[in-house]
Biopython code that builds the backbone (N, CA, C, O; Angstrom):
import numpy as np
from Bio.PDB.StructureBuilder import StructureBuilder

atoms = [
    (1, "MET", "N", (29.058, 8.436, -12.432)),
    (1, "MET", "CA", (27.915, 7.854, -11.759)),
    (1, "MET", "C", (28.132, 6.344, -11.667)),
    (1, "MET", "O", (28.273, 5.661, -12.682)),
    (2, "ASN", "N", (28.156, 5.845, -10.456)),
    (2, "ASN", "CA", (28.419, 4.417, -10.314)),
    (2, "ASN", "C", (27.126, 3.614, -10.274)),
    (2, "ASN", "O", (26.031, 4.174, -10.336)),
    (3, "LEU", "N", (27.263, 2.315, -10.169)),
    (3, "LEU", "CA", (26.132, 1.396, -10.226)),
    (3, "LEU", "C", (25.172, 1.585, -9.047)),
    (3, "LEU", "O", (23.958, 1.462, -9.208)),
    (4, "TRP", "N", (25.718, 1.884, -7.865)),
    (4, "TRP", "CA", (24.851, 2.051, -6.681)),
    (4, "TRP", "C", (23.923, 3.253, -6.821)),
    (4, "TRP", "O", (22.753, 3.183, -6.444)),
    (5, "HIS", "N", (24.436, 4.344, -7.355)),
    (5, "HIS", "CA", (23.603, 5.537, -7.562)),
    (5, "HIS", "C", (22.502, 5.267, -8.592)),
    (5, "HIS", "O", (21.362, 5.703, -8.428)),
    (6, "ALA", "N", (22.856, 4.552, -9.642)),
    (6, "ALA", "CA", (21.855, 4.230, -10.670)),
    (6, "ALA", "C", (20.776, 3.302, -10.112)),
    (6, "ALA", "O", (19.595, 3.490, -10.401)),
    (7, "LEU", "N", (21.165, 2.309, -9.320)),
    (7, "LEU", "CA", (20.199, 1.392, -8.719)),
    (7, "LEU", "C", (19.295, 2.129, -7.738)),
    (7, "LEU", "O", (18.081, 1.925, -7.733)),
    (8, "ALA", "N", (19.884, 2.982, -6.912)),
    (8, "ALA", "CA", (19.085, 3.754, -5.950)),
    (8, "ALA", "C", (18.111, 4.677, -6.679)),
    (8, "ALA", "O", (16.950, 4.785, -6.285)),
    (9, "GLY", "N", (18.564, 5.331, -7.720)),
    (9, "GLY", "CA", (17.695, 6.211, -8.495)),
    (9, "GLY", "C", (16.562, 5.461, -9.165)),
    (9, "GLY", "O", (15.430, 5.943, -9.200)),
    (10, "ALA", "N", (16.860, 4.277, -9.701)),
    (10, "ALA", "CA", (15.821, 3.477, -10.347)),
    (10, "ALA", "C", (14.778, 3.008, -9.335)),
    (10, "ALA", "O", (13.582, 3.040, -9.624)),
    (11, "LEU", "N", (15.213, 2.576, -8.158)),
    (11, "LEU", "CA", (14.281, 2.144, -7.123)),
    (11, "LEU", "C", (13.393, 3.290, -6.650)),
    (11, "LEU", "O", (12.185, 3.119, -6.483)),
    (12, "ILE", "N", (13.987, 4.444, -6.438)),
    (12, "ILE", "CA", (13.215, 5.603, -5.993)),
    (12, "ILE", "C", (12.228, 6.037, -7.075)),
    (12, "ILE", "O", (11.082, 6.364, -6.768)),
    (13, "LEU", "N", (12.651, 6.042, -8.314)),
    (13, "LEU", "CA", (11.772, 6.442, -9.413)),
    (13, "LEU", "C", (10.607, 5.460, -9.587)),
    (13, "LEU", "O", (9.461, 5.881, -9.737)),
    (14, "PHE", "N", (10.895, 4.161, -9.566)),
    (14, "PHE", "CA", (9.842, 3.164, -9.717)),
    (14, "PHE", "C", (8.890, 3.175, -8.521)),
    (14, "PHE", "O", (7.677, 3.047, -8.688)),
    (15, "GLY", "N", (9.440, 3.328, -7.322)),
    (15, "GLY", "CA", (8.597, 3.392, -6.130)),
    (15, "GLY", "C", (7.696, 4.603, -6.115)),
    (15, "GLY", "O", (6.528, 4.508, -5.738)),
    (16, "SER", "N", (8.229, 5.747, -6.522)),
    (16, "SER", "CA", (7.393, 6.947, -6.563)),
    (16, "SER", "C", (6.332, 6.854, -7.654)),
    (16, "SER", "O", (5.248, 7.418, -7.509)),
    (17, "THR", "N", (6.631, 6.149, -8.746)),
    (17, "THR", "CA", (5.623, 5.923, -9.783)),
    (17, "THR", "C", (4.486, 5.047, -9.259)),
    (17, "THR", "O", (3.317, 5.309, -9.541)),
    (18, "LEU", "N", (4.827, 4.015, -8.503)),
    (18, "LEU", "CA", (3.789, 3.183, -7.899)),
    (18, "LEU", "C", (2.947, 3.973, -6.903)),
    (18, "LEU", "O", (1.726, 3.824, -6.867)),
    (19, "ALA", "N", (3.587, 4.805, -6.102)),
    (19, "ALA", "CA", (2.835, 5.629, -5.152)),
    (19, "ALA", "C", (1.929, 6.618, -5.883)),
    (19, "ALA", "O", (0.822, 6.898, -5.425)),
    (20, "LEU", "N", (2.389, 7.142, -7.006)),
    (20, "LEU", "CA", (1.557, 8.049, -7.793)),
    (20, "LEU", "C", (0.343, 7.325, -8.363)),
    (20, "LEU", "O", (-0.766, 7.859, -8.332)),
    (21, "THR", "N", (0.538, 6.122, -8.881)),
    (21, "THR", "CA", (-0.607, 5.374, -9.406)),
    (21, "THR", "C", (-1.583, 5.013, -8.287)),
    (21, "THR", "O", (-2.792, 4.971, -8.513)),
    (22, "ALA", "N", (-1.077, 4.756, -7.097)),
    (22, "ALA", "CA", (-1.962, 4.494, -5.954)),
    (22, "ALA", "C", (-2.784, 5.726, -5.622)),
    (22, "ALA", "O", (-3.978, 5.617, -5.343)),
    (23, "ALA", "N", (-2.168, 6.885, -5.648)),
    (23, "ALA", "CA", (-2.897, 8.127, -5.360)),
    (23, "ALA", "C", (-3.961, 8.394, -6.424)),
    (23, "ALA", "O", (-5.068, 8.825, -6.100)),
    (24, "ILE", "N", (-3.633, 8.143, -7.677)),
    (24, "ILE", "CA", (-4.623, 8.317, -8.743)),
    (24, "ILE", "C", (-5.767, 7.329, -8.565)),
    (24, "ILE", "O", (-6.927, 7.678, -8.782)),
    (25, "GLY", "N", (-5.449, 6.091, -8.170)),
    (25, "GLY", "CA", (-6.483, 5.091, -7.942)),
    (25, "GLY", "C", (-7.407, 5.463, -6.801)),
    (25, "GLY", "O", (-8.611, 5.220, -6.872)),
    (26, "ILE", "N", (-6.860, 6.048, -5.754)),
    (26, "ILE", "CA", (-7.695, 6.471, -4.627)),
    (26, "ILE", "C", (-8.684, 7.540, -5.073)),
    (26, "ILE", "O", (-9.834, 7.543, -4.633)),
    (27, "VAL", "N", (-8.255, 8.427, -5.925)),
    (27, "VAL", "CA", (-9.133, 9.502, -6.394)),
    (27, "VAL", "C", (-10.144, 8.983, -7.423)),
    (27, "VAL", "O", (-11.298, 9.413, -7.425)),
    (28, "ARG", "N", (-9.724, 8.069, -8.290)),
    (28, "ARG", "CA", (-10.566, 7.675, -9.419)),
    (28, "ARG", "C", (-11.495, 6.495, -9.173)),
    (28, "ARG", "O", (-12.538, 6.403, -9.820)),
    (29, "PHE", "N", (-11.155, 5.592, -8.267)),
    (29, "PHE", "CA", (-11.988, 4.405, -8.070)),
    (29, "PHE", "C", (-13.317, 4.773, -7.439)),
    (29, "PHE", "O", (-13.386, 5.723, -6.660)),
    (30, "PRO", "N", (-14.391, 4.028, -7.767)),
    (30, "PRO", "CA", (-15.736, 4.467, -7.409)),
    (30, "PRO", "C", (-16.185, 4.179, -5.979)),
    (30, "PRO", "O", (-17.029, 4.902, -5.451)),
    (31, "ASP", "N", (-15.640, 3.136, -5.336)),
    (31, "ASP", "CA", (-16.165, 2.819, -4.006)),
    (31, "ASP", "C", (-15.027, 2.506, -3.033)),
    (31, "ASP", "O", (-13.858, 2.461, -3.414)),
    (32, "THR", "N", (-15.391, 2.297, -1.794)),
    (32, "THR", "CA", (-14.399, 2.162, -0.726)),
    (32, "THR", "C", (-13.538, 0.924, -0.886)),
    (32, "THR", "O", (-12.331, 0.991, -0.651)),
    (33, "LEU", "N", (-14.108, -0.193, -1.275)),
    (33, "LEU", "CA", (-13.325, -1.426, -1.360)),
    (33, "LEU", "C", (-12.257, -1.360, -2.449)),
    (33, "LEU", "O", (-11.139, -1.833, -2.242)),
    (34, "THR", "N", (-12.579, -0.787, -3.592)),
    (34, "THR", "CA", (-11.560, -0.654, -4.633)),
    (34, "THR", "C", (-10.544, 0.423, -4.277)),
    (34, "THR", "O", (-9.369, 0.294, -4.619)),
    (35, "ARG", "N", (-10.967, 1.462, -3.610)),
    (35, "ARG", "CA", (-10.013, 2.478, -3.141)),
    (35, "ARG", "C", (-9.071, 1.895, -2.098)),
    (35, "ARG", "O", (-7.890, 2.239, -2.052)),
    (36, "MET", "N", (-9.600, 1.016, -1.267)),
    (36, "MET", "CA", (-8.782, 0.375, -0.252)),
    (36, "MET", "C", (-7.665, -0.447, -0.904)),
    (36, "MET", "O", (-6.535, -0.467, -0.417)),
    (37, "HIS", "N", (-7.988, -1.119, -1.999)),
    (37, "HIS", "CA", (-6.970, -1.881, -2.723)),
    (37, "HIS", "C", (-5.867, -0.959, -3.234)),
    (37, "HIS", "O", (-4.682, -1.266, -3.103)),
    (38, "ALA", "N", (-6.262, 0.166, -3.815)),
    (38, "ALA", "CA", (-5.267, 1.113, -4.337)),
    (38, "ALA", "C", (-4.456, 1.753, -3.215)),
    (38, "ALA", "O", (-3.292, 2.102, -3.411)),
    (39, "ALA", "N", (-5.052, 1.904, -2.061)),
    (39, "ALA", "CA", (-4.353, 2.558, -0.958)),
    (39, "ALA", "C", (-3.359, 1.634, -0.270)),
    (39, "ALA", "O", (-2.443, 2.113, 0.398)),
    (40, "THR", "N", (-3.513, 0.334, -0.414)),
    (40, "THR", "CA", (-2.624, -0.566, 0.314)),
    (40, "THR", "C", (-1.543, -1.179, -0.562)),
    (40, "THR", "O", (-0.359, -0.972, -0.295)),
    (41, "LYS", "N", (-1.898, -1.908, -1.572)),
    (41, "LYS", "CA", (-0.902, -2.696, -2.294)),
    (41, "LYS", "C", (0.143, -1.867, -3.032)),
    (41, "LYS", "O", (1.319, -1.957, -2.680)),
    (42, "PRO", "N", (-0.215, -1.063, -4.036)),
    (42, "PRO", "CA", (0.849, -0.344, -4.746)),
    (42, "PRO", "C", (1.510, 0.741, -3.897)),
    (42, "PRO", "O", (2.683, 1.057, -4.097)),
    (43, "GLN", "N", (0.772, 1.304, -2.964)),
    (43, "GLN", "CA", (1.349, 2.356, -2.124)),
    (43, "GLN", "C", (2.418, 1.788, -1.197)),
    (43, "GLN", "O", (3.474, 2.394, -1.022)),
    (44, "VAL", "N", (2.150, 0.634, -0.608)),
    (44, "VAL", "CA", (3.115, 0.027, 0.310)),
    (44, "VAL", "C", (4.340, -0.465, -0.453)),
    (44, "VAL", "O", (5.470, -0.267, -0.006)),
    (45, "ILE", "N", (4.126, -1.098, -1.591)),
    (45, "ILE", "CA", (5.264, -1.559, -2.388)),
    (45, "ILE", "C", (6.086, -0.371, -2.878)),
    (45, "ILE", "O", (7.316, -0.426, -2.888)),
    (46, "GLY", "N", (5.408, 0.704, -3.284)),
    (46, "GLY", "CA", (6.123, 1.907, -3.703)),
    (46, "GLY", "C", (6.946, 2.502, -2.577)),
    (46, "GLY", "O", (8.085, 2.917, -2.790)),
    (47, "LEU", "N", (6.378, 2.547, -1.379)),
    (47, "LEU", "CA", (7.122, 3.077, -0.234)),
    (47, "LEU", "C", (8.333, 2.208, 0.085)),
    (47, "LEU", "O", (9.410, 2.729, 0.374)),
    (48, "ILE", "N", (8.167, 0.890, 0.036)),
    (48, "ILE", "CA", (9.294, -0.011, 0.309)),
    (48, "ILE", "C", (10.400, 0.189, -0.729)),
    (48, "ILE", "O", (11.581, 0.180, -0.383)),
    (49, "LEU", "N", (10.030, 0.368, -1.987)),
    (49, "LEU", "CA", (11.049, 0.607, -3.019)),
    (49, "LEU", "C", (11.764, 1.939, -2.813)),
    (49, "LEU", "O", (12.981, 2.020, -2.985)),
    (50, "VAL", "N", (11.022, 2.980, -2.447)),
    (50, "VAL", "CA", (11.651, 4.277, -2.173)),
    (50, "VAL", "C", (12.588, 4.168, -0.978)),
    (50, "VAL", "O", (13.691, 4.715, -0.996)),
    (51, "LEU", "N", (12.149, 3.461, 0.062)),
    (51, "LEU", "CA", (13.007, 3.283, 1.237)),
    (51, "LEU", "C", (14.254, 2.461, 0.900)),
    (51, "LEU", "O", (15.341, 2.742, 1.405)),
    (52, "ALA", "N", (14.096, 1.448, 0.047)),
    (52, "ALA", "CA", (15.264, 0.653, -0.361)),
    (52, "ALA", "C", (16.249, 1.507, -1.160)),
    (52, "ALA", "O", (17.460, 1.398, -0.973)),
    (53, "GLY", "N", (15.733, 2.351, -2.046)),
    (53, "GLY", "CA", (16.620, 3.254, -2.795)),
    (53, "GLY", "C", (17.316, 4.250, -1.893)),
    (53, "GLY", "O", (18.496, 4.545, -2.080)),
    (54, "ALA", "N", (16.586, 4.775, -0.905)),
    (54, "ALA", "CA", (17.211, 5.704, 0.049)),
    (54, "ALA", "C", (18.243, 4.987, 0.911)),
    (54, "ALA", "O", (19.276, 5.568, 1.245)),
    (55, "ALA", "N", (17.979, 3.733, 1.275)),
    (55, "ALA", "CA", (18.938, 2.970, 2.080)),
    (55, "ALA", "C", (20.212, 2.694, 1.294)),
    (55, "ALA", "O", (21.310, 2.733, 1.850)),
    (56, "ILE", "N", (20.069, 2.416, 0.009)),
    (56, "ILE", "CA", (21.257, 2.220, -0.828)),
    (56, "ILE", "C", (22.044, 3.516, -0.922)),
    (56, "ILE", "O", (23.273, 3.509, -0.866)),
    (57, "GLN", "N", (21.338, 4.624, -1.064)),
    (57, "GLN", "CA", (22.001, 5.922, -1.163)),
    (57, "GLN", "C", (22.709, 6.279, 0.153)),
    (57, "GLN", "O", (23.770, 6.903, 0.134)),
    (58, "LEU", "N", (22.129, 5.890, 1.285)),
    (58, "LEU", "CA", (22.685, 6.231, 2.595)),
    (58, "LEU", "C", (23.496, 5.097, 3.218)),
    (58, "LEU", "O", (23.788, 5.150, 4.413)),
    (59, "ARG", "N", (23.862, 4.087, 2.460)),
    (59, "ARG", "CA", (24.519, 2.912, 3.035)),
    (59, "ARG", "C", (25.721, 3.326, 3.894)),
    (59, "ARG", "O", (26.518, 4.193, 3.535)),
    (60, "GLY", "N", (25.801, 2.661, 5.040)),
    (60, "GLY", "CA", (26.862, 2.971, 5.981)),
    (60, "GLY", "C", (26.503, 4.079, 6.952)),
    (60, "GLY", "O", (27.286, 4.371, 7.857)),
    (61, "HIS", "N", (25.367, 4.695, 6.797)),
    (61, "HIS", "CA", (24.926, 5.791, 7.669)),
    (61, "HIS", "C", (23.972, 5.241, 8.723)),
    (61, "HIS", "O", (23.304, 4.233, 8.490)),
    (62, "ALA", "N", (23.905, 5.883, 9.859)),
    (62, "ALA", "CA", (23.056, 5.400, 10.957)),
    (62, "ALA", "C", (21.566, 5.508, 10.640)),
    (62, "ALA", "O", (20.766, 4.790, 11.240)),
    (63, "ASN", "N", (21.173, 6.379, 9.723)),
    (63, "ASN", "CA", (19.759, 6.555, 9.398)),
    (63, "ASN", "C", (19.164, 5.405, 8.598)),
    (63, "ASN", "O", (17.947, 5.358, 8.414)),
    (64, "VAL", "N", (19.977, 4.490, 8.124)),
    (64, "VAL", "CA", (19.463, 3.342, 7.376)),
    (64, "VAL", "C", (18.549, 2.510, 8.271)),
    (64, "VAL", "O", (17.536, 1.993, 7.800)),
    (65, "TRP", "N", (18.884, 2.373, 9.534)),
    (65, "TRP", "CA", (18.052, 1.584, 10.451)),
    (65, "TRP", "C", (16.704, 2.246, 10.685)),
    (65, "TRP", "O", (15.711, 1.557, 10.918)),
    (66, "THR", "N", (16.656, 3.552, 10.628)),
    (66, "THR", "CA", (15.367, 4.241, 10.719)),
    (66, "THR", "C", (14.506, 3.907, 9.505)),
    (66, "THR", "O", (13.300, 3.702, 9.640)),
    (67, "LEU", "N", (15.105, 3.852, 8.341)),
    (67, "LEU", "CA", (14.367, 3.477, 7.132)),
    (67, "LEU", "C", (13.848, 2.042, 7.221)),
    (67, "LEU", "O", (12.732, 1.756, 6.787)),
    (68, "VAL", "N", (14.648, 1.152, 7.778)),
    (68, "VAL", "CA", (14.219, -0.234, 7.960)),
    (68, "VAL", "C", (13.025, -0.295, 8.911)),
    (68, "VAL", "O", (12.063, -1.019, 8.654)),
    (69, "LEU", "N", (13.082, 0.461, 10.002)),
    (69, "LEU", "CA", (11.973, 0.482, 10.946)),
    (69, "LEU", "C", (10.700, 1.054, 10.322)),
    (69, "LEU", "O", (9.607, 0.552, 10.582)),
    (70, "VAL", "N", (10.828, 2.087, 9.510)),
    (70, "VAL", "CA", (9.666, 2.662, 8.823)),
    (70, "VAL", "C", (9.045, 1.632, 7.883)),
    (70, "VAL", "O", (7.823, 1.501, 7.824)),
    (71, "GLY", "N", (9.880, 0.905, 7.150)),
    (71, "GLY", "CA", (9.378, -0.129, 6.253)),
    (71, "GLY", "C", (8.680, -1.253, 6.996)),
    (71, "GLY", "O", (7.613, -1.699, 6.574)),
    (72, "LEU", "N", (9.263, -1.720, 8.097)),
    (72, "LEU", "CA", (8.629, -2.776, 8.882)),
    (72, "LEU", "C", (7.315, -2.313, 9.493)),
    (72, "LEU", "O", (6.335, -3.058, 9.493)),
    (73, "PHE", "N", (7.285, -1.098, 10.010)),
    (73, "PHE", "CA", (6.058, -0.568, 10.594)),
    (73, "PHE", "C", (4.957, -0.471, 9.546)),
    (73, "PHE", "O", (3.798, -0.772, 9.828)),
    (74, "THR", "N", (5.316, -0.056, 8.349)),
    (74, "THR", "CA", (4.335, 0.033, 7.265)),
    (74, "THR", "C", (3.821, -1.348, 6.876)),
    (74, "THR", "O", (2.621, -1.524, 6.662)),
    (75, "LEU", "N", (4.713, -2.326, 6.783)),
    (75, "LEU", "CA", (4.297, -3.681, 6.425)),
    (75, "LEU", "C", (3.413, -4.309, 7.496)),
    (75, "LEU", "O", (2.569, -5.149, 7.185)),
    (76, "LEU", "N", (3.596, -3.914, 8.739)),
    (76, "LEU", "CA", (2.770, -4.465, 9.819)),
    (76, "LEU", "C", (1.424, -3.766, 9.946)),
    (76, "LEU", "O", (0.430, -4.410, 10.283)),
    (77, "THR", "N", (1.370, -2.479, 9.687)),
    (77, "THR", "CA", (0.133, -1.735, 9.928)),
    (77, "THR", "C", (-0.787, -1.642, 8.716)),
    (77, "THR", "O", (-2.001, -1.547, 8.895)),
    (78, "ALA", "N", (-0.275, -1.663, 7.515)),
    (78, "ALA", "CA", (-1.124, -1.501, 6.322)),
    (78, "ALA", "C", (-2.198, -2.586, 6.194)),
    (78, "ALA", "O", (-3.345, -2.249, 5.902)),
    (79, "PRO", "N", (-1.885, -3.867, 6.396)),
    (79, "PRO", "CA", (-2.960, -4.861, 6.297)),
    (79, "PRO", "C", (-4.031, -4.701, 7.385)),
    (79, "PRO", "O", (-5.214, -4.925, 7.129)),
    (80, "VAL", "N", (-3.626, -4.324, 8.570)),
    (80, "VAL", "CA", (-4.588, -4.137, 9.662)),
    (80, "VAL", "C", (-5.517, -2.967, 9.352)),
    (80, "VAL", "O", (-6.730, -3.063, 9.540)),
    (81, "ILE", "N", (-4.951, -1.880, 8.885)),
    (81, "ILE", "CA", (-5.759, -0.706, 8.545)),
    (81, "ILE", "C", (-6.712, -1.029, 7.397)),
    (81, "ILE", "O", (-7.877, -0.631, 7.424)),
    (82, "ALA", "N", (-6.219, -1.750, 6.386)),
    (82, "ALA", "CA", (-7.082, -2.118, 5.252)),
    (82, "ALA", "C", (-8.222, -3.016, 5.708)),
    (82, "ALA", "O", (-9.350, -2.875, 5.238)),
    (83, "HIS", "N", (-7.936, -3.932, 6.615)),
    (83, "HIS", "CA", (-8.989, -4.809, 7.128)),
    (83, "HIS", "C", (-10.054, -4.005, 7.874)),
    (83, "HIS", "O", (-11.250, -4.227, 7.680)),
    (84, "LEU", "N", (-9.627, -3.082, 8.716)),
    (84, "LEU", "CA", (-10.588, -2.274, 9.465)),
    (84, "LEU", "C", (-11.416, -1.372, 8.557)),
    (84, "LEU", "O", (-12.613, -1.196, 8.784)),
    (85, "ILE", "N", (-10.796, -0.807, 7.544)),
    (85, "ILE", "CA", (-11.535, 0.028, 6.597)),
    (85, "ILE", "C", (-12.528, -0.819, 5.807)),
    (85, "ILE", "O", (-13.659, -0.391, 5.575)),
    (86, "GLY", "N", (-12.120, -2.009, 5.396)),
    (86, "GLY", "CA", (-13.014, -2.892, 4.657)),
    (86, "GLY", "C", (-14.213, -3.328, 5.485)),
    (86, "GLY", "O", (-15.335, -3.358, 4.979)),
    (87, "ARG", "N", (-13.994, -3.662, 6.737)),
    (87, "ARG", "CA", (-15.112, -4.049, 7.615)),
    (87, "ARG", "C", (-16.059, -2.891, 7.856)),
    (87, "ARG", "O", (-17.277, -3.067, 7.861)),
    (88, "THR", "N", (-15.501, -1.707, 8.056)),
    (88, "THR", "CA", (-16.346, -0.530, 8.263)),
    (88, "THR", "C", (-17.152, -0.224, 7.012)),
    (88, "THR", "O", (-18.335, 0.099, 7.110)),
    (89, "ALA", "N", (-16.546, -0.317, 5.851)),
    (89, "ALA", "CA", (-17.264, -0.079, 4.600)),
    (89, "ALA", "C", (-18.369, -1.105, 4.411)),
    (89, "ALA", "O", (-19.450, -0.770, 3.926)),
    (90, "TYR", "N", (-18.107, -2.358, 4.791)),
    (90, "TYR", "CA", (-19.132, -3.388, 4.674)),
    (90, "TYR", "C", (-20.290, -3.107, 5.620)),
    (90, "TYR", "O", (-21.452, -3.201, 5.224)),
    (91, "ARG", "N", (-19.986, -2.768, 6.849)),
    (91, "ARG", "CA", (-21.048, -2.512, 7.833)),
    (91, "ARG", "C", (-21.898, -1.313, 7.462)),
    (91, "ARG", "O", (-23.104, -1.304, 7.709)),
    (92, "GLU", "N", (-21.278, -0.299, 6.867)),
    (92, "GLU", "CA", (-22.026, 0.892, 6.461)),
    (92, "GLU", "C", (-22.558, 0.778, 5.040)),
    (92, "GLU", "O", (-23.117, 1.737, 4.508)),
    (93, "GLN", "N", (-22.389, -0.384, 4.422)),
    (93, "GLN", "CA", (-22.844, -0.676, 3.060)),
    (93, "GLN", "C", (-22.347, 0.363, 2.057)),
    (93, "GLN", "O", (-23.124, 0.902, 1.269)),
    (94, "ARG", "N", (-21.073, 0.631, 2.096)),
    (94, "ARG", "CA", (-20.443, 1.573, 1.171)),
    (94, "ARG", "C", (-19.631, 0.824, 0.114)),
    (94, "ARG", "O", (-18.440, 1.074, -0.069)),
    (95, "TYR", "N", (-20.288, -0.081, -0.563)),
    (95, "TYR", "CA", (-19.661, -0.814, -1.654)),
    (95, "TYR", "C", (-20.690, -1.006, -2.755)),
    (95, "TYR", "O", (-21.892, -0.892, -2.519)),
    (96, "ARG", "N", (-20.216, -1.296, -3.950)),
    (96, "ARG", "CA", (-21.116, -1.497, -5.086)),
    (96, "ARG", "C", (-21.834, -2.826, -4.964)),
    (96, "ARG", "O", (-21.247, -3.818, -4.534)),
    (97, "ASP", "N", (-23.094, -2.848, -5.340)),
    (97, "ASP", "CA", (-23.845, -4.093, -5.347)),
    (97, "ASP", "C", (-23.262, -5.037, -6.392)),
    (97, "ASP", "O", (-22.887, -4.607, -7.483)),
    (98, "GLY", "N", (-23.187, -6.309, -6.061)),
    (98, "GLY", "CA", (-22.654, -7.302, -6.975)),
    (98, "GLY", "C", (-21.144, -7.397, -6.958)),
    (98, "GLY", "O", (-20.579, -8.194, -7.707)),
    (99, "LEU", "N", (-20.468, -6.613, -6.132)),
    (99, "LEU", "CA", (-19.009, -6.628, -6.094)),
    (99, "LEU", "C", (-18.491, -7.836, -5.318)),
    (99, "LEU", "O", (-17.453, -8.398, -5.666)),
    (100, "LEU", "N", (-19.206, -8.235, -4.271)),
    (100, "LEU", "CA", (-18.762, -9.342, -3.436)),
    (100, "LEU", "C", (-19.332, -10.661, -3.956)),
    (100, "LEU", "O", (-20.550, -10.813, -4.058)),
    (101, "ARG", "N", (-18.467, -11.605, -4.280)),
    (101, "ARG", "CA", (-18.929, -12.926, -4.699)),
    (101, "ARG", "C", (-19.197, -13.810, -3.488)),
    (101, "ARG", "O", (-20.189, -14.537, -3.443)),
    (102, "VAL", "N", (-18.311, -13.740, -2.517)),
    (102, "VAL", "CA", (-18.474, -14.496, -1.290)),
    (102, "VAL", "C", (-18.664, -13.490, -0.172)),
    (102, "VAL", "O", (-17.843, -12.592, 0.014)),
    (103, "ASN", "N", (-19.741, -13.642, 0.566)),
    (103, "ASN", "CA", (-20.047, -12.715, 1.646)),
    (103, "ASN", "C", (-19.919, -13.460, 2.968)),
    (103, "ASN", "O", (-20.897, -14.010, 3.475)),
    (104, "ALA", "N", (-18.711, -13.475, 3.524)),
    (104, "ALA", "CA", (-18.451, -14.212, 4.754)),
    (104, "ALA", "C", (-19.007, -13.500, 5.983)),
    (104, "ALA", "O", (-19.102, -14.113, 7.045)),
    (105, "LEU", "N", (-19.367, -12.259, 5.874)),
    (105, "LEU", "CA", (-19.859, -11.496, 7.016)),
    (105, "LEU", "C", (-21.377, -11.411, 7.058)),
    (105, "LEU", "O", (-21.935, -10.702, 7.895)),
    (106, "ARG", "N", (-22.043, -12.120, 6.173)),
    (106, "ARG", "CA", (-23.501, -12.087, 6.113)),
    (106, "ARG", "C", (-24.078, -12.684, 7.394)),
    (106, "ARG", "O", (-23.546, -13.660, 7.923)),
    (107, "ASP", "N", (-25.171, -12.096, 7.893)),
    (107, "ASP", "CA", (-25.780, -12.527, 9.140)),
    (107, "ASP", "C", (-26.562, -13.817, 9.009)),
    (107, "ASP", "O", (-26.551, -14.639, 9.926)),
    (108, "ASP", "N", (-27.236, -14.013, 7.897)),
    (108, "ASP", "CA", (-28.034, -15.225, 7.754)),
    (108, "ASP", "C", (-27.165, -16.393, 7.320)),
    (108, "ASP", "O", (-26.035, -16.199, 6.874)),
    (109, "ASP", "N", (-27.693, -17.610, 7.451)),
    (109, "ASP", "CA", (-26.939, -18.816, 7.123)),
    (109, "ASP", "C", (-27.304, -19.388, 5.761)),
    (109, "ASP", "O", (-27.037, -20.562, 5.504)),
    (110, "VAL", "N", (-27.903, -18.601, 4.890)),
    (110, "VAL", "CA", (-28.328, -19.054, 3.571)),
    (110, "VAL", "C", (-27.125, -19.018, 2.632)),
    (110, "VAL", "O", (-26.410, -18.018, 2.562)),
    (111, "ASP", "N", (-26.909, -20.120, 1.910)),
    (111, "ASP", "CA", (-25.814, -20.165, 0.932)),
    (111, "ASP", "C", (-26.314, -20.218, -0.479)),
    (111, "ASP", "O", (-25.516, -20.259, -1.416)),
]
sb = StructureBuilder()
sb.init_structure("model")
sb.init_model(0)
sb.init_chain("A")
sb.init_seg("    ")
for serial, (resi, resn, name, xyz) in enumerate(atoms, 1):
    if name == "N":
        sb.init_residue(resn, " ", resi, " ")
    sb.init_atom(name, np.array(xyz, "f"), 0.0, 1.0, " ", f" {name:<3s}", serial, name[0])
structure = sb.get_structure()
């Protein structure tokens, strides 16, 4: 077993662990805003690590560019999706009271 296989295995294992913790967070967290955090940050980083491990394993193969495109697409779309989910949760008041310290979307001008 050479160094590249060990590095690829470690990246895939760590990335899948992060994705697992994200899935547990989505199930266990109490409201939409905290679930949104679990669905974006550790899940995206976990996916990037899994893709990096797969790219190391497939180095020199044409499918590596597909993995790069999947990673870039995920990095571009995850923040947009999280923003839209957060705004929708705010508009439908699906968050815990007292969770927001700064409310930039409030209609009134009272500070």
